[in-house]
C-alpha positions as CSV (number, residue, x, y, z in Angstrom):
1,X,22.4,17.9,12.1
2,X,22.2,14.5,12.7
3,X,20.9,11.7,9.8
4,X,19.8,8.6,9.1
5,X,19.7,6.2,5.8
6,X,15.9,5.6,4.4
7,X,15.2,3.2,2.2
8,X,12.0,4.2,-0.9
9,X,10.8,3.7,-4.1
10,X,9.3,6.4,-5.0
11,X,7.0,6.2,-8.6
12,X,8.5,2.8,-9.3
13,X,12.6,4.0,-8.4
14,X,14.7,2.3,-5.7
15,X,16.5,6.0,-3.6
16,X,18.7,4.8,-0.9
17,X,20.0,8.0,1.1
18,X,21.3,10.1,4.1
19,X,18.6,12.3,5.2
20,X,18.3,15.0,8.0
21,X,16.2,13.9,10.6
22,X,13.9,17.2,10.0
23,X,13.7,17.0,6.2
24,X,10.2,17.4,5.4
25,X,8.7,14.2,3.0
26,X,8.1,17.0,0.5
27,X,11.2,18.0,0.3
28,X,13.2,15.5,0.0
29,X,10.5,14.9,-3.0
30,X,11.0,18.3,-4.8
31,X,14.4,19.0,-3.4
32,X,16.6,15.4,-3.4
33,X,14.6,13.6,-6.2
34,X,14.0,16.7,-8.6
35,X,10.1,15.9,-8.6
36,X,8.8,19.2,-8.8
37,X,5.0,18.3,-9.2
38,X,4.3,18.2,-5.3
39,X,3.9,21.6,-3.7
40,X,4.5,23.2,-0.9
41,X,1.2,25.3,-0.4
42,X,0.1,25.9,3.0
43,X,2.6,24.6,5.2
44,X,-0.4,23.3,7.0
45,X,-1.5,20.4,5.6
46,X,-4.7,22.3,4.9
47,X,-4.2,23.5,1.3
48,X,-3.3,19.8,-0.1
49,X,-1.4,20.9,-2.5
50,X,2.0,18.5,-1.5
51,X,-0.7,15.3,-1.4
52,X,1.3,12.0,-2.6
53,X,0.4,8.6,-2.1
54,X,2.6,6.6,0.6
55,X,1.9,3.4,1.0
56,X,-1.7,3.4,-1.3
57,X,-2.9,6.2,1.3
58,X,-2.8,10.0,0.7
59,X,0.0,12.2,3.2
60,X,0.4,15.2,3.4
61,X,3.7,15.4,2.5
62,X,4.3,19.1,4.1
63,X,3.3,17.3,7.5
64,X,5.7,14.4,7.1
65,X,9.3,13.8,7.7
66,X,11.3,11.6,5.2
67,X,12.4,9.6,7.6
68,X,8.5,8.6,8.8
69,X,8.4,6.8,4.5
70,X,11.8,4.8,5.1
71,X,10.8,1.1,3.3
72,X,7.5,2.9,1.8
73,X,6.0,3.1,-1.8
74,X,5.6,6.8,-2.7
75,X,3.4,8.1,-5.4
76,X,3.7,11.8,-6.8
77,X,1.9,13.6,-9.6
78,X,5.0,12.3,-11.7
79,X,4.1,8.7,-11.1
80,X,0.2,8.6,-12.2
81,X,0.7,9.3,-16.4
82,X,3.3,10.0,-18.4
83,X,3.7,12.4,-21.3
84,X,3.1,10.0,-24.6
85,X,-0.1,8.2,-22.1
86,X,-1.5,10.1,-19.7
87,X,-3.2,8.5,-16.6
88,X,-7.2,9.5,-17.2
89,X,-7.5,11.6,-14.5
90,X,-4.7,13.5,-16.3
91,X,-6.1,13.8,-19.2
92,X,-9.5,14.3,-17.7
93,X,-8.6,17.1,-16.2
94,X,-7.1,19.1,-19.4
95,X,-10.1,17.8,-21.6
96,X,-13.2,19.5,-18.6
97,X,-10.5,22.2,-17.3
98,X,-10.2,20.7,-13.5
99,X,-6.9,23.0,-13.7
100,X,-6.4,26.8,-14.3
101,X,-3.4,27.8,-12.5
102,X,-2.7,24.0,-12.0
103,X,-0.7,24.9,-8.5
104,X,-3.4,22.6,-6.8
105,X,-3.7,20.0,-9.8
106,X,-1.3,17.5,-8.9
107,X,-2.1,16.9,-5.0
108,X,-5.8,17.2,-6.6
109,X,-4.7,14.2,-9.0
110,X,-3.2,12.5,-6.6
111,X,-6.6,12.9,-3.9
112,X,-9.1,12.2,-6.4
113,X,-6.7,9.0,-7.7
114,X,-6.5,7.3,-4.4
115,X,-10.6,7.4,-3.7
116,X,-11.0,6.4,-7.4
117,X,-9.6,3.3,-6.1
118,X,-11.5,3.1,-3.1
119,X,-14.4,3.8,-4.9
120,X,-14.6,3.7,-8.6
121,X,-18.1,4.2,-8.3
122,X,-18.4,8.0,-6.5
123,X,-21.9,10.4,-6.9
124,X,-20.8,13.7,-7.4
125,X,-21.3,14.3,-3.5
126,X,-19.2,11.9,-3.0
127,X,-16.7,13.3,-5.0
128,X,-16.9,16.8,-3.4
129,X,-16.3,14.9,0.0
130,X,-13.4,12.6,-1.0
131,X,-11.7,16.2,-2.6
132,X,-12.6,18.4,0.3
133,X,-8.9,17.6,2.2
134,X,-7.7,20.0,-1.0
135,X,-8.4,23.7,-1.9
136,X,-8.3,26.0,-5.1
137,X,-8.3,29.8,-5.1
138,X,-9.0,29.4,-8.9
139,X,-12.0,27.2,-10.5
140,X,-14.6,26.8,-8.4
141,X,-14.6,23.1,-7.9
142,X,-17.2,22.1,-10.4
143,X,-14.9,21.5,-13.4
144,X,-12.4,19.4,-10.9
145,X,-15.7,17.5,-9.6
146,X,-16.8,17.3,-13.3
147,X,-13.6,16.0,-14.4
148,X,-13.4,13.2,-11.9
149,X,-16.5,11.9,-12.9
150,X,-15.3,11.2,-16.4
151,X,-12.4,10.2,-15.5
152,X,-14.3,7.1,-13.3
153,X,-16.9,7.0,-16.4
154,X,-13.5,6.7,-18.5
155,X,-11.4,4.2,-15.9
156,X,-14.9,1.8,-15.7
157,X,-14.4,2.1,-19.3
158,X,-18.0,3.7,-20.0
Protein backbone atom coordinates (compact mmCIF):
# COMPACT_ATOMS: atom_id res chain seq x y z
CA UNK A 1 0.00 0.00 0.00
CA UNK A 2 1.44 3.36 -0.95
CA UNK A 3 1.78 6.13 1.61
CA UNK A 4 2.11 9.88 1.34
CA UNK A 5 3.64 12.46 3.64
CA UNK A 6 1.20 15.00 5.00
CA UNK A 7 1.72 18.12 7.03
CA UNK A 8 -1.41 19.12 8.85
CA UNK A 9 -2.34 21.34 11.76
CA UNK A 10 -5.08 19.84 13.94
CA UNK A 11 -6.52 21.99 16.73
CA UNK A 12 -3.42 24.16 16.49
CA UNK A 13 -0.90 21.31 16.75
CA UNK A 14 1.36 20.55 13.77
CA UNK A 15 1.67 16.94 12.60
CA UNK A 16 3.93 15.51 9.89
CA UNK A 17 3.11 11.88 9.15
CA UNK A 18 3.07 9.25 6.44
CA UNK A 19 -0.47 8.09 5.71
CA UNK A 20 -1.82 5.39 3.43
CA UNK A 21 -3.30 6.73 0.20
CA UNK A 22 -6.81 5.56 1.10
CA UNK A 23 -6.79 6.64 4.78
CA UNK A 24 -10.01 8.49 5.54
CA UNK A 25 -9.64 11.79 7.34
CA UNK A 26 -11.94 10.57 10.13
CA UNK A 27 -9.77 7.49 10.69
CA UNK A 28 -6.61 9.59 10.63
CA UNK A 29 -8.09 11.92 13.26
CA UNK A 30 -9.45 9.14 15.48
CA UNK A 31 -6.84 6.42 15.12
CA UNK A 32 -3.60 8.23 14.30
CA UNK A 33 -4.12 11.36 16.42
CA UNK A 34 -6.33 9.75 19.11
CA UNK A 35 -8.94 12.52 18.90
CA UNK A 36 -12.07 10.46 19.35
CA UNK A 37 -14.68 13.22 19.37
CA UNK A 38 -15.08 12.91 15.60
CA UNK A 39 -17.48 10.02 15.03
CA UNK A 40 -18.02 7.64 12.15
CA UNK A 41 -21.76 7.34 11.84
CA UNK A 42 -23.34 6.50 8.52
CA UNK A 43 -20.10 6.44 6.51
CA UNK A 44 -21.96 8.03 3.58
CA UNK A 45 -21.79 11.69 4.59
CA UNK A 46 -25.48 11.81 5.46
CA UNK A 47 -25.47 12.06 9.26
CA UNK A 48 -22.76 14.68 9.87
CA UNK A 49 -21.32 12.99 12.98
CA UNK A 50 -17.88 13.08 11.34
CA UNK A 51 -17.96 16.82 10.58
CA UNK A 52 -14.75 18.77 11.10
CA UNK A 53 -13.54 22.17 9.94
CA UNK A 54 -10.87 22.20 7.24
CA UNK A 55 -9.56 25.71 6.79
CA UNK A 56 -12.77 26.95 8.38
CA UNK A 57 -15.17 25.03 6.14
CA UNK A 58 -17.32 22.10 7.29
CA UNK A 59 -16.10 18.82 5.81
CA UNK A 60 -17.58 15.35 6.25
CA UNK A 61 -14.39 13.54 7.23
CA UNK A 62 -15.81 10.11 6.35
CA UNK A 63 -15.86 11.24 2.72
CA UNK A 64 -12.42 12.90 2.69
CA UNK A 65 -9.00 11.37 2.49
CA UNK A 66 -6.31 12.44 4.93
CA UNK A 67 -4.04 13.37 2.00
CA UNK A 68 -6.66 15.89 0.86
CA UNK A 69 -6.09 17.82 4.09
CA UNK A 70 -2.34 18.13 3.47
CA UNK A 71 -1.28 21.66 4.37
CA UNK A 72 -4.64 22.49 5.96
CA UNK A 73 -5.75 23.58 9.40
CA UNK A 74 -8.29 21.14 10.83
CA UNK A 75 -10.50 21.79 13.84
CA UNK A 76 -12.25 18.96 15.63
CA UNK A 77 -14.68 19.21 18.53
CA UNK A 78 -11.69 18.88 20.87
CA UNK A 79 -10.40 22.17 19.46
CA UNK A 80 -13.49 24.22 20.30
CA UNK A 81 -12.92 24.57 24.04
CA UNK A 82 -11.35 22.97 27.07
CA UNK A 83 -12.81 21.33 30.15
CA UNK A 84 -11.91 24.51 32.05
CA UNK A 85 -13.26 26.86 29.40
CA UNK A 86 -16.04 25.43 27.26
CA UNK A 87 -16.94 27.07 23.97
CA UNK A 88 -20.32 28.86 24.29
CA UNK A 89 -21.87 26.23 22.02
CA UNK A 90 -20.63 23.43 24.26
CA UNK A 91 -21.89 25.26 27.35
CA UNK A 92 -25.33 25.90 25.86
CA UNK A 93 -25.71 22.34 24.58
CA UNK A 94 -24.94 21.12 28.09
CA UNK A 95 -27.20 23.61 29.88
CA UNK A 96 -30.17 23.42 27.50
CA UNK A 97 -30.20 19.70 26.74
CA UNK A 98 -29.00 19.94 23.15
CA UNK A 99 -27.65 16.43 23.50
CA UNK A 100 -28.88 13.12 24.77
CA UNK A 101 -26.68 10.19 23.82
CA UNK A 102 -24.06 12.64 22.50
CA UNK A 103 -23.02 10.64 19.45
CA UNK A 104 -24.06 13.31 16.95
CA UNK A 105 -23.12 16.25 19.18
CA UNK A 106 -19.57 16.82 17.91
CA UNK A 107 -20.83 17.17 14.35
CA UNK A 108 -23.58 19.57 15.40
CA UNK A 109 -21.11 21.66 17.41
CA UNK A 110 -18.65 21.91 14.53
CA UNK A 111 -21.37 22.74 12.01
CA UNK A 112 -22.96 25.32 14.31
CA UNK A 113 -19.57 26.91 14.99
CA UNK A 114 -18.96 27.43 11.27
CA UNK A 115 -22.51 28.67 10.77
CA UNK A 116 -22.23 31.25 13.57
CA UNK A 117 -18.94 32.56 12.19
CA UNK A 118 -20.68 33.28 8.89
CA UNK A 119 -23.95 34.46 10.46
CA UNK A 120 -23.58 35.55 14.10
CA UNK A 121 -27.27 36.58 14.35
CA UNK A 122 -29.23 33.71 12.77
CA UNK A 123 -32.97 33.31 12.90
CA UNK A 124 -34.42 30.00 14.07
CA UNK A 125 -35.16 29.07 10.45
CA UNK A 126 -31.55 29.85 9.48
CA UNK A 127 -30.27 27.64 12.30
CA UNK A 128 -32.51 24.79 11.19
CA UNK A 129 -31.34 25.19 7.59
CA UNK A 130 -27.70 25.47 8.66
CA UNK A 131 -27.89 22.24 10.64
CA UNK A 132 -29.86 20.32 8.03
CA UNK A 133 -26.82 18.23 7.06
CA UNK A 134 -26.65 16.72 10.55
CA UNK A 135 -28.93 14.02 11.92
CA UNK A 136 -29.92 13.25 15.50
CA UNK A 137 -31.91 10.21 16.46
CA UNK A 138 -32.58 11.23 20.08
CA UNK A 139 -33.49 14.87 20.66
CA UNK A 140 -36.08 15.91 18.10
CA UNK A 141 -33.89 18.96 17.31
CA UNK A 142 -35.77 21.50 19.45
CA UNK A 143 -33.10 21.63 22.17
CA UNK A 144 -30.33 21.64 19.57
CA UNK A 145 -31.79 24.70 17.87
CA UNK A 146 -32.43 26.39 21.22
CA UNK A 147 -28.83 25.67 22.25
CA UNK A 148 -27.42 27.22 19.07
CA UNK A 149 -29.67 30.27 19.42
CA UNK A 150 -28.58 30.75 23.04
CA UNK A 151 -24.92 30.33 22.09
CA UNK A 152 -25.31 32.95 19.37
CA UNK A 153 -26.68 35.38 21.95
CA UNK A 154 -23.89 34.54 24.37
CA UNK A 155 -21.22 34.95 21.69
CA UNK A 156 -22.70 38.34 20.75
CA UNK A 157 -22.51 39.55 24.35
CA UNK A 158 -26.24 39.37 25.10
